[in-house]
VOVEX-489221 format. One record per residue (C-alpha): x, y, z; residue in three letters. Coordinates in nm, 4 decimals, decimal comma. Each point is the difference from the previous one (the first is absolute). Layout:
REM residues N
+----------+----------+----------+------+
|       c1 |       c2 |       c3 | code |
+----------+----------+----------+------+
|        X |        Y |        Z |  ALA |
...
+----------+----------+----------+------+
***
This chain:
REM residues 385
+----------+----------+----------+------+
|       c1 |       c2 |       c3 | code |
+----------+----------+----------+------+
|  -8,1917 | -12,3581 |   8,6938 |  MET |
|   0,1112 |  -0,1619 |   0,3120 |  ALA |
|  -0,1507 |  -0,3481 |   0,1129 |  ILE |
|  -0,2155 |   0,1336 |   0,2831 |  GLY |
|  -0,1448 |   0,2595 |  -0,2030 |  ASP |
|  -0,0951 |  -0,2250 |  -0,2678 |  LYS |
|  -0,1930 |  -0,1887 |   0,2764 |  VAL |
|  -0,1628 |   0,2819 |   0,1947 |  GLN |
|  -0,0890 |   0,1465 |  -0,3640 |  GLY |
|  -0,1849 |  -0,3548 |  -0,1186 |  ILE |
|  -0,1704 |  -0,0496 |   0,3668 |  ALA |
|  -0,1341 |   0,3542 |  -0,0065 |  ARG |
|  -0,1508 |  -0,0487 |  -0,3281 |  ARG |
|  -0,1820 |  -0,3226 |   0,1181 |  VAL |
|  -0,0804 |   0,0656 |   0,3466 |  LEU |
|  -0,1438 |   0,3718 |  -0,1485 |  ARG |
|  -0,2406 |  -0,1956 |  -0,2293 |  GLN |
|  -0,1171 |  -0,2428 |   0,2832 |  ASP |
|  -0,0829 |   0,2740 |   0,1861 |  SER |
|  -0,1673 |   0,2369 |  -0,2186 |  SER |
|  -0,2983 |  -0,0312 |   0,1779 |  SER |
|   0,1099 |   0,1072 |   0,3351 |  SER |
|  -0,0634 |   0,3990 |   0,0758 |  ARG |
|   0,3280 |  -0,0106 |   0,1977 |  SER |
|   0,3701 |  -0,0336 |  -0,1892 |  PRO |
|   0,1416 |  -0,3258 |   0,0067 |  SER |
|   0,3538 |   0,0102 |   0,1709 |  TRP |
|   0,2568 |  -0,2561 |  -0,0968 |  LEU |
|   0,3487 |   0,0018 |   0,1571 |  THR |
|   0,3191 |  -0,1689 |  -0,1446 |  VAL |
|   0,2805 |  -0,0265 |   0,1760 |  PHE |
|   0,3164 |  -0,1052 |  -0,2103 |  LEU |
|   0,2964 |  -0,0683 |   0,2099 |  LEU |
|   0,3106 |  -0,1185 |  -0,1961 |  VAL |
|   0,2529 |  -0,1373 |   0,2559 |  PHE |
|   0,1134 |  -0,3434 |  -0,0849 |  LEU |
|  -0,3171 |  -0,0037 |  -0,2410 |  THR |
|  -0,3201 |   0,1690 |  -0,0199 |  SER |
|  -0,3106 |   0,0414 |   0,2535 |  SER |
|  -0,3159 |   0,1406 |  -0,0931 |  PHE |
|  -0,2515 |   0,0754 |   0,3046 |  VAL |
|  -0,3348 |   0,0702 |   0,1084 |  GLN |
|  -0,2875 |  -0,1355 |   0,1630 |  GLY |
|  -0,1217 |  -0,1888 |   0,2975 |  THR |
|  -0,2484 |  -0,2768 |  -0,0771 |  SER |
|   0,0034 |  -0,1934 |  -0,3186 |  GLN |
|  -0,3251 |   0,0268 |  -0,1803 |  LYS |
|  -0,0975 |   0,0256 |  -0,4120 |  SER |
|  -0,0775 |   0,3204 |  -0,1047 |  ALA |
|   0,1472 |   0,0443 |  -0,3364 |  ALA |
|   0,0106 |  -0,2208 |  -0,3071 |  SER |
|   0,2733 |  -0,2743 |   0,0244 |  PRO |
|   0,0654 |   0,0125 |  -0,3336 |  ILE |
|   0,0484 |   0,3406 |  -0,0800 |  ARG |
|   0,2525 |  -0,0130 |   0,3152 |  LEU |
|   0,2220 |  -0,2545 |  -0,1779 |  THR |
|   0,1868 |   0,2559 |  -0,1690 |  ALA |
|   0,1575 |   0,0683 |   0,3176 |  VAL |
|   0,1503 |  -0,3599 |  -0,0454 |  ASP |
|   0,1258 |   0,1009 |  -0,3601 |  THR |
|   0,1757 |   0,3391 |   0,1411 |  ILE |
|   0,1757 |  -0,2019 |   0,3175 |  ILE |
|   0,0703 |  -0,3178 |  -0,2300 |  GLU |
|   0,1877 |   0,2059 |  -0,2159 |  GLN |
|   0,2018 |   0,1730 |   0,2047 |  ALA |
|   0,1165 |  -0,3187 |   0,1533 |  ILE |
|   0,0786 |  -0,1307 |  -0,3155 |  SER |
|   0,2121 |   0,3005 |  -0,1296 |  GLN |
|   0,1730 |  -0,0291 |   0,3417 |  ARG |
|  -0,1065 |   0,3578 |   0,1308 |  THR |
|  -0,0856 |  -0,1657 |   0,3473 |  ILE |
|   0,0000 |  -0,3888 |   0,0948 |  PRO |
|  -0,3640 |   0,0021 |   0,1649 |  GLY |
|  -0,2964 |   0,1505 |   0,1473 |  ALA |
|  -0,2850 |   0,0588 |   0,2438 |  VAL |
|  -0,2658 |   0,1897 |  -0,1288 |  VAL |
|  -0,3317 |   0,0821 |   0,1665 |  LEU |
|  -0,2775 |   0,2293 |  -0,1210 |  ILE |
|  -0,2644 |   0,1412 |   0,2048 |  GLY |
|  -0,3357 |   0,1524 |  -0,0730 |  HIS |
|  -0,3016 |   0,0967 |   0,2172 |  SER |
|   0,1774 |  -0,1338 |   0,3144 |  GLY |
|   0,0244 |  -0,3536 |  -0,1403 |  HIS |
|   0,3249 |  -0,1622 |  -0,1848 |  VAL |
|  -0,0824 |  -0,0841 |  -0,3488 |  VAL |
|   0,3281 |  -0,1146 |  -0,1127 |  TYR |
|   0,2750 |  -0,1754 |   0,2106 |  ARG |
|   0,2714 |  -0,1963 |  -0,1511 |  LYS |
|   0,3637 |  -0,0859 |  -0,0014 |  ALA |
|   0,2491 |  -0,0414 |  -0,3153 |  PHE |
|   0,3320 |  -0,1376 |  -0,0529 |  GLY |
|   0,2489 |  -0,0243 |   0,2582 |  HIS |
|   0,1060 |   0,1893 |   0,3192 |  ARG |
|   0,3489 |  -0,1337 |  -0,0348 |  ALA |
|   0,2697 |  -0,1099 |  -0,2248 |  LEU |
|   0,2885 |  -0,0748 |   0,2305 |  GLU |
|   0,1076 |  -0,1998 |   0,1252 |  PRO |
|  -0,2790 |  -0,2058 |  -0,1580 |  ARG |
|  -0,3202 |   0,0980 |  -0,1580 |  PRO |
|  -0,2936 |   0,0409 |   0,2123 |  GLU |
|  -0,3947 |   0,0601 |  -0,1024 |  PRO |
|  -0,1249 |   0,3208 |   0,0738 |  MET |
|  -0,2967 |  -0,0561 |   0,2709 |  THR |
|  -0,2783 |   0,2001 |   0,0852 |  LEU |
|   0,1626 |   0,0542 |   0,3474 |  ASP |
|   0,3157 |   0,0878 |  -0,0724 |  THR |
|   0,1928 |   0,2533 |   0,2216 |  VAL |
|   0,1341 |   0,3038 |  -0,1758 |  PHE |
|   0,2690 |   0,2771 |   0,1345 |  ASP |
|  -0,2388 |   0,2734 |  -0,0566 |  ILE |
|   0,2826 |   0,2701 |   0,0016 |  ALA |
|  -0,1233 |   0,3728 |  -0,0130 |  SER |
|  -0,4058 |  -0,1247 |   0,0385 |  MET |
|   0,1305 |  -0,0102 |   0,3522 |  THR |
|  -0,0379 |   0,4182 |   0,0083 |  LYS |
|  -0,3830 |  -0,0795 |  -0,0779 |  VAL |
|  -0,0912 |  -0,2696 |   0,1688 |  VAL |
|   0,1767 |   0,0670 |   0,3448 |  ALA |
|   0,1533 |   0,3469 |   0,0370 |  THR |
|  -0,2284 |   0,1802 |  -0,1448 |  THR |
|  -0,3070 |  -0,1740 |   0,1561 |  THR |
|   0,1720 |   0,0411 |   0,3357 |  ALA |
|   0,0801 |   0,3719 |  -0,0353 |  VAL |
|  -0,3506 |   0,0455 |  -0,1110 |  MET |
|  -0,1306 |  -0,1883 |   0,3212 |  GLN |
|   0,2339 |   0,1581 |   0,2577 |  LEU |
|  -0,1720 |   0,3715 |  -0,1790 |  ALA |
|  -0,3376 |  -0,1530 |   0,0564 |  GLU |
|   0,0685 |  -0,0607 |   0,3519 |  LEU |
|   0,1464 |   0,3535 |   0,0363 |  GLY |
|   0,3068 |  -0,0722 |   0,0667 |  LYS |
|   0,1593 |   0,1335 |  -0,3113 |  ILE |
|  -0,0974 |   0,2795 |  -0,1938 |  ARG |
|   0,0981 |  -0,0543 |  -0,4058 |  ILE |
|   0,0615 |   0,4077 |  -0,0201 |  ALA |
|   0,2251 |   0,0442 |   0,3427 |  ASP |
|   0,4180 |  -0,0542 |  -0,0529 |  THR |
|   0,1853 |  -0,3034 |   0,0100 |  VAL |
|   0,2171 |   0,1273 |   0,2415 |  ALA |
|  -0,2970 |   0,0651 |   0,2483 |  ARG |
|  -0,0263 |  -0,3975 |   0,0767 |  TYR |
|   0,3747 |  -0,0473 |  -0,1495 |  LEU |
|   0,1946 |   0,3023 |   0,1489 |  PRO |
|   0,3099 |  -0,1953 |  -0,1103 |  GLU |
|  -0,1016 |   0,0642 |  -0,3565 |  PHE |
|  -0,0375 |   0,3616 |  -0,0069 |  GLY |
|   0,3763 |   0,1071 |  -0,0770 |  GLU |
|   0,1641 |   0,0503 |  -0,3347 |  ASN |
|  -0,2772 |   0,1979 |  -0,1430 |  GLY |
|  -0,3045 |  -0,2477 |   0,0773 |  LYS |
|  -0,1390 |   0,1877 |   0,2855 |  GLU |
|  -0,3112 |   0,0830 |  -0,2154 |  ASP |
|  -0,0757 |  -0,3057 |  -0,1939 |  ILE |
|  -0,3130 |  -0,1537 |   0,0895 |  THR |
|  -0,1415 |  -0,3493 |   0,0489 |  VAL |
|  -0,2096 |   0,0960 |  -0,3111 |  ARG |
|   0,3009 |   0,0464 |  -0,2029 |  GLN |
|   0,1485 |  -0,3397 |   0,0897 |  LEU |
|  -0,3232 |  -0,1762 |  -0,0602 |  LEU |
|  -0,0367 |   0,1533 |  -0,3537 |  THR |
|   0,3998 |   0,0151 |  -0,1006 |  HIS |
|   0,0092 |   0,3983 |   0,0265 |  TYR |
|   0,2652 |   0,0103 |   0,2509 |  SER |
|   0,2936 |   0,0103 |  -0,2064 |  GLY |
|   0,1907 |  -0,2566 |   0,1754 |  LEU |
|   0,1989 |  -0,2201 |  -0,2371 |  PRO |
|  -0,0963 |  -0,3039 |  -0,1491 |  ALA |
|   0,1650 |  -0,2374 |   0,2292 |  ASP |
|   0,2635 |  -0,0398 |   0,2985 |  LEU |
|   0,3533 |  -0,0343 |  -0,0984 |  ASP |
|   0,0904 |  -0,3456 |  -0,0877 |  LEU |
|   0,3780 |   0,0674 |  -0,0561 |  LYS |
|   0,1491 |  -0,0579 |   0,3308 |  THR |
|  -0,0859 |  -0,2844 |   0,2104 |  PRO |
|  -0,2391 |   0,0546 |   0,2654 |  TRP |
|  -0,2835 |  -0,2276 |   0,1865 |  GLN |
|  -0,2551 |   0,0527 |   0,2092 |  GLY |
|  -0,3764 |   0,1622 |   0,0336 |  LYS |
|   0,1373 |   0,2973 |   0,2622 |  GLU |
|   0,3237 |   0,0498 |  -0,2518 |  ILE |
|  -0,2692 |   0,0268 |  -0,2717 |  ALA |
|  -0,2179 |   0,2593 |   0,1981 |  TYR |
|   0,3004 |   0,2030 |   0,0951 |  GLU |
|   0,1083 |   0,0193 |  -0,3559 |  MET |
|  -0,3201 |   0,0822 |  -0,0991 |  ALA |
|  -0,0679 |   0,2644 |   0,2382 |  PHE |
|   0,3572 |   0,1769 |  -0,1041 |  ALA |
|  -0,0634 |  -0,0184 |  -0,3628 |  GLU |
|  -0,0264 |   0,3636 |  -0,1488 |  LYS |
|  -0,3021 |   0,0712 |  -0,2902 |  PRO |
|   0,1106 |  -0,0724 |  -0,3508 |  ALA |
|  -0,2052 |   0,2127 |  -0,1262 |  THR |
|  -0,2378 |   0,2945 |   0,1230 |  PRO |
|  -0,2925 |  -0,1167 |   0,1974 |  SER |
|  -0,3253 |   0,0128 |  -0,2486 |  GLY |
|   0,1736 |  -0,2169 |  -0,2476 |  SER |
|  -0,0569 |  -0,3435 |  -0,1158 |  PHE |
|   0,2749 |  -0,2669 |   0,1066 |  VAL |
|  -0,0916 |  -0,3288 |   0,0616 |  TYR |
|   0,1489 |  -0,0897 |   0,3296 |  SER |
|   0,0255 |  -0,2929 |   0,1826 |  ASP |
|   0,1959 |   0,1882 |   0,2770 |  VAL |
|  -0,3245 |   0,2046 |   0,0455 |  GLY |
|  -0,1292 |  -0,3349 |   0,0963 |  PHE |
|   0,2343 |  -0,1320 |   0,2052 |  VAL |
|  -0,0933 |   0,3350 |   0,2037 |  VAL |
|  -0,3454 |  -0,0836 |  -0,0023 |  LEU |
|   0,0838 |  -0,3578 |   0,1498 |  GLY |
|   0,1878 |   0,1804 |   0,2863 |  ALA |
|  -0,2732 |   0,2325 |   0,0525 |  LEU |
|  -0,2646 |  -0,3130 |   0,0031 |  ILE |
|   0,2272 |  -0,1331 |   0,2717 |  GLU |
|   0,0633 |   0,2892 |   0,1945 |  LYS |
|  -0,3521 |   0,1306 |   0,0252 |  VAL |
|  -0,1839 |  -0,3632 |   0,0584 |  SER |
|   0,2616 |  -0,1332 |   0,2304 |  GLY |
|   0,0236 |  -0,3154 |  -0,1754 |  GLU |
|   0,2376 |  -0,1405 |  -0,3034 |  SER |
|  -0,1331 |   0,0520 |  -0,3651 |  LEU |
|  -0,0385 |  -0,3859 |  -0,0417 |  ASP |
|  -0,1984 |  -0,0363 |   0,3215 |  ARG |
|  -0,2228 |   0,2815 |  -0,0856 |  TYR |
|  -0,0723 |  -0,0808 |  -0,3445 |  ALA |
|  -0,0664 |  -0,3754 |   0,0935 |  THR |
|  -0,2206 |   0,1115 |   0,2901 |  GLY |
|  -0,1524 |   0,3007 |  -0,1425 |  HIS |
|  -0,0690 |  -0,0963 |  -0,3580 |  ILE |
|   0,0898 |  -0,3362 |  -0,1165 |  PHE |
|  -0,1670 |  -0,1972 |   0,3137 |  THR |
|  -0,3119 |   0,1947 |  -0,0294 |  PRO |
|  -0,0275 |  -0,0093 |  -0,4040 |  LEU |
|   0,0393 |  -0,3954 |   0,0731 |  LYS |
|   0,3290 |   0,0117 |  -0,2106 |  MET |
|   0,1662 |  -0,3243 |   0,1552 |  PRO |
|   0,3102 |  -0,0067 |  -0,2773 |  HIS |
|   0,0774 |   0,3547 |   0,0214 |  THR |
|   0,3002 |   0,1247 |   0,2501 |  ARG |
|   0,3468 |   0,1107 |  -0,0048 |  TYR |
|   0,2884 |  -0,2782 |   0,0533 |  LEU |
|  -0,2162 |  -0,3258 |  -0,1275 |  PRO |
|   0,0808 |  -0,2612 |   0,1759 |  PRO |
|   0,2110 |  -0,3218 |  -0,0855 |  LYS |
|  -0,3521 |  -0,2150 |  -0,0267 |  SER |
|  -0,1099 |   0,2560 |  -0,2969 |  TRP |
|   0,3301 |  -0,0130 |  -0,2082 |  ARG |
|  -0,1099 |  -0,2858 |  -0,2378 |  ALA |
|  -0,3020 |   0,2140 |  -0,0799 |  LYS |
|   0,1522 |   0,2927 |  -0,0365 |  ILE |
|   0,1505 |   0,1246 |  -0,3904 |  ALA |
|   0,3749 |   0,0620 |  -0,0055 |  PRO |
|   0,1350 |   0,3323 |  -0,1193 |  THR |
|   0,3429 |   0,0016 |  -0,1277 |  GLN |
|   0,3717 |  -0,0883 |   0,1119 |  TYR |
|   0,1545 |   0,2405 |   0,2541 |  ASP |
|   0,3592 |   0,1275 |  -0,0427 |  GLU |
|   0,1083 |  -0,3133 |   0,1806 |  HIS |
|  -0,1398 |  -0,2137 |  -0,2797 |  ASP |
|  -0,2944 |  -0,0901 |   0,2862 |  HIS |
|  -0,3435 |  -0,0372 |  -0,1493 |  MET |
|  -0,2406 |   0,2143 |   0,2054 |  LEU |
|  -0,3061 |  -0,1726 |   0,1240 |  ARG |
|  -0,1885 |   0,1099 |   0,2766 |  GLY |
|   0,2574 |   0,2929 |   0,0582 |  GLU |
|  -0,0900 |   0,3094 |  -0,0790 |  VAL |
|   0,1437 |   0,1039 |  -0,3445 |  HIS |
|   0,0533 |   0,3765 |   0,0193 |  ASP |
|   0,3190 |   0,0467 |   0,1398 |  PRO |
|  -0,0467 |   0,2828 |   0,2146 |  THR |
|  -0,2876 |  -0,1770 |   0,1698 |  ALA |
|   0,2285 |  -0,3131 |   0,0464 |  PHE |
|   0,2453 |   0,1950 |   0,1821 |  ARG |
|  -0,2688 |   0,1539 |   0,2085 |  MET |
|  -0,0875 |  -0,3968 |   0,1083 |  GLY |
|  -0,2801 |  -0,0372 |  -0,2144 |  GLY |
|  -0,2384 |   0,2661 |   0,1445 |  VAL |
|  -0,0367 |   0,3290 |  -0,1915 |  ALA |
|  -0,2536 |   0,2449 |  -0,0331 |  GLY |
|   0,0718 |  -0,0183 |  -0,3923 |  HIS |
|   0,0514 |  -0,3616 |  -0,0495 |  ALA |
|   0,0162 |  -0,3475 |   0,1508 |  GLY |
|  -0,3693 |  -0,1393 |   0,0109 |  LEU |
|  -0,0394 |  -0,3633 |  -0,1393 |  PHE |
|  -0,3771 |  -0,0677 |  -0,1567 |  SER |
|  -0,2320 |  -0,2070 |  -0,2284 |  THR |
|  -0,2510 |   0,1135 |  -0,2434 |  GLY |
|  -0,3275 |  -0,0969 |   0,2292 |  ASP |
|   0,1688 |   0,2217 |   0,2637 |  ASP |
|   0,0463 |   0,3011 |  -0,2393 |  LEU |
|  -0,3660 |  -0,0474 |  -0,1017 |  ALA |
|  -0,1178 |   0,0133 |   0,3741 |  LYS |
|   0,2008 |   0,3331 |   0,0122 |  PHE |
|  -0,1268 |   0,1588 |  -0,3098 |  ALA |
|  -0,3690 |  -0,1265 |   0,0715 |  GLN |
|   0,0291 |   0,1768 |   0,3265 |  ALA |
|   0,0913 |   0,3193 |  -0,1347 |  LEU |
|  -0,2655 |  -0,0569 |  -0,2876 |  LEU |
|  -0,2547 |  -0,0596 |   0,3281 |  ASP |
|   0,1066 |   0,3151 |   0,1604 |  GLY |
|   0,2321 |  -0,1128 |   0,2180 |  GLY |
|  -0,1456 |  -0,3226 |   0,1533 |  ALA |
|   0,0655 |   0,1243 |   0,3663 |  GLY |
|   0,3434 |   0,0367 |  -0,0042 |  ILE |
|  -0,0374 |   0,3819 |  -0,1568 |  LEU |
|  -0,2946 |   0,2144 |  -0,0515 |  SER |
|  -0,1790 |   0,0253 |  -0,3092 |  PRO |
|   0,0742 |   0,4338 |   0,0109 |  LEU |
|   0,3325 |  -0,1156 |   0,0798 |  MET |
|   0,0771 |  -0,2344 |  -0,2945 |  VAL |
|  -0,1455 |   0,2979 |  -0,2135 |  ARG |
|   0,2724 |   0,2111 |   0,1214 |  LYS |
|   0,2299 |  -0,2758 |  -0,0629 |  MET |
|  -0,0565 |  -0,0477 |  -0,3764 |  THR |
|  -0,0502 |   0,3961 |  -0,0586 |  SER |
|   0,2451 |   0,1979 |  -0,1663 |  PRO |
|   0,2571 |   0,1608 |   0,2243 |  GLN |
|   0,2430 |   0,1362 |  -0,1898 |  GLN |
|   0,1431 |   0,4130 |   0,0189 |  PRO |
|  -0,2181 |   0,2089 |  -0,1994 |  PRO |
|   0,2845 |   0,0698 |  -0,2740 |  THR |
|   0,0595 |  -0,3680 |  -0,0685 |  SER |
|  -0,1675 |  -0,1945 |  -0,2730 |  ALA |
|  -0,3376 |  -0,1383 |   0,0782 |  ALA |
|  -0,0023 |  -0,3558 |   0,1499 |  LEU |
|  -0,2678 |  -0,2153 |   0,1132 |  ALA |
|  -0,0216 |  -0,2008 |   0,2861 |  GLY |
|   0,2394 |  -0,3070 |  -0,0220 |  THR |
|   0,1352 |   0,1009 |  -0,3582 |  SER |
|   0,3568 |   0,0727 |  -0,0932 |  THR |
|   0,1421 |   0,1286 |  -0,2624 |  ARG |
|   0,1684 |  -0,3683 |  -0,1255 |  ARG |
|  -0,3200 |  -0,1530 |   0,0871 |  PHE |
|  -0,3196 |   0,2053 |  -0,0635 |  PRO |
|  -0,3050 |  -0,0892 |   0,2199 |  GLN |
|  -0,3194 |  -0,0534 |  -0,2022 |  ILE |
|  -0,3159 |   0,2445 |   0,1102 |  ALA |
|  -0,2189 |  -0,1619 |   0,2100 |  GLY |
|   0,2028 |  -0,2731 |   0,1740 |  THR |
|   0,2844 |  -0,1067 |   0,2456 |  PHE |
|   0,2379 |  -0,1096 |  -0,2596 |  SER |
|   0,3906 |  -0,0693 |   0,0148 |  ARG |
|   0,2415 |  -0,1452 |  -0,2239 |  SER |
|   0,3431 |  -0,1132 |   0,1585 |  ALA |
|   0,3459 |  -0,0772 |  -0,1320 |  ARG |
|   0,1633 |  -0,0255 |   0,3244 |  SER |
|   0,3602 |  -0,0953 |   0,0478 |  GLY |
|   0,0322 |  -0,3838 |  -0,1330 |  THR |
|   0,1069 |  -0,0255 |  -0,3451 |  PRO |
|   0,1426 |  -0,3109 |   0,0346 |  VAL |
|  -0,1624 |  -0,2630 |  -0,2055 |  LEU |
|  -0,1790 |   0,2733 |  -0,1916 |  ARG |
|   0,3096 |  -0,0505 |  -0,2815 |  GLU |
|   0,1042 |  -0,3446 |   0,0259 |  HIS |
|   0,1043 |  -0,0883 |  -0,3119 |  ARG |
|   0,0747 |  -0,3754 |  -0,1218 |  SER |
|  -0,1686 |  -0,1122 |   0,3284 |  GLY |
|   0,3361 |   0,2101 |   0,2067 |  SER |
|  -0,0942 |   0,2332 |   0,2596 |  ILE |
|   0,1523 |   0,3614 |  -0,0786 |  ARG |
|   0,1520 |   0,1573 |   0,3039 |  ARG |
|  -0,0225 |   0,3669 |   0,0811 |  ARG |
|   0,0566 |   0,1767 |   0,3215 |  THR |
|  -0,2789 |   0,0793 |   0,1709 |  ARG |
|  -0,2302 |   0,2915 |  -0,0999 |  SER |
|  -0,3227 |   0,1208 |   0,0843 |  SER |
|  -0,2714 |   0,2000 |  -0,2482 |  SER |
|  -0,2372 |   0,1005 |   0,2423 |  CYS |
|  -0,3483 |   0,1524 |   0,0508 |  LEU |
|  -0,1443 |   0,3512 |   0,1086 |  ARG |
|  -0,2337 |  -0,0538 |   0,3242 |  MET |
|  -0,3414 |   0,1135 |   0,0131 |  PRO |
|  -0,0520 |   0,3501 |   0,0186 |  CYS |
|  -0,1210 |   0,1655 |   0,3382 |  ILE |
|  -0,2406 |   0,3570 |   0,0160 |  ARG |
|  -0,1480 |   0,1717 |   0,2737 |  ALA |
|  -0,3796 |   0,0572 |   0,0012 |  GLY |
|  -0,3184 |   0,1625 |   0,1884 |  ARG |
|   0,0237 |  -0,2116 |   0,3104 |  GLY |
|   0,3243 |  -0,1331 |   0,0085 |  MET |
|   0,1757 |   0,3556 |   0,1151 |  ARG |
|   0,0298 |  -0,1564 |   0,3470 |  SER |
|   0,2612 |  -0,2596 |  -0,1285 |  HIS |
|   0,0919 |   0,1418 |  -0,3601 |  PHE |
|   0,0273 |   0,3476 |   0,0958 |  GLY |
|  -0,0005 |   0,2691 |  -0,2736 |  PRO |
|   0,1126 |  -0,0526 |  -0,3693 |  ARG |
+----------+----------+----------+------+
***
């Protein structure tokens, strides 16, 4: 069983018992971010609402994972009924060139959670403003995308990974720059028929271009101005400044034997200059807790409650296997929660042996996005199913 599943199971049992007198079901959201290290995120303000003795079982799980060299360290936050009930740092955020202890304010490359925190949220905001209709074809907004059999692909299909687009852009040949990436993405041919699930970073590269075209702002400026600043997430951004470097968890050595620290790990996002719809964000456990709480609170001003419900409702084609909201085949959702477990793209330091780092080429095992469904009252923005 994965570390995140173990922590989630313990916390849910404890918090369910502590809230047994409440008529409304308790919520628990646990994010497991395995970048350089692991991070479990949720909550806003710290307040004791569960037995600290019973939650010490979480310590055992994390300490065992560290002792077994599965991870070098972790930041764990567990929220319940609007409050943080558990918040603790373990182990190290870095092992080379010298050991550095993990701290609660460690900044992580959150890899494919960029899709959730920035891109999907931005698309939903623009849909709520009537600037995008999820049922529309992408080519309506980006005409250059409508070639090579992609003229009927919809925004909804990009968001749910049912567009048939391939997993990633070609990285075998040298290229550099965001505009080149957009041109390559627009020229792609579907790898499978639309309606088939293919987890696609290319789809979210296109969504990044769509956000920029419709909003008139660069993706990083839009996300900062419309998501991170309103939610008071000061340590969440693309392209972290050098002043953050000491707090950033390094990921791995690149092909030039350079340790990536404050530079995006994802190779496609790296070639795009660090800002992309599928990867590139950096954040802390506390900031991601604010984002999670905003969803649980019905949008907290950045989205309406109705839009949050649409964002987290099943939206796969009728012929596909049932999926629930933010769930994936690899990372199942626990019913009744906004839940996400992530192993995203930074295996270095997860497999160190005898104190050394095992180098690997950059790779990414990503997450599917929250799904979106049109409903009554939203037809003007979403259109018919």
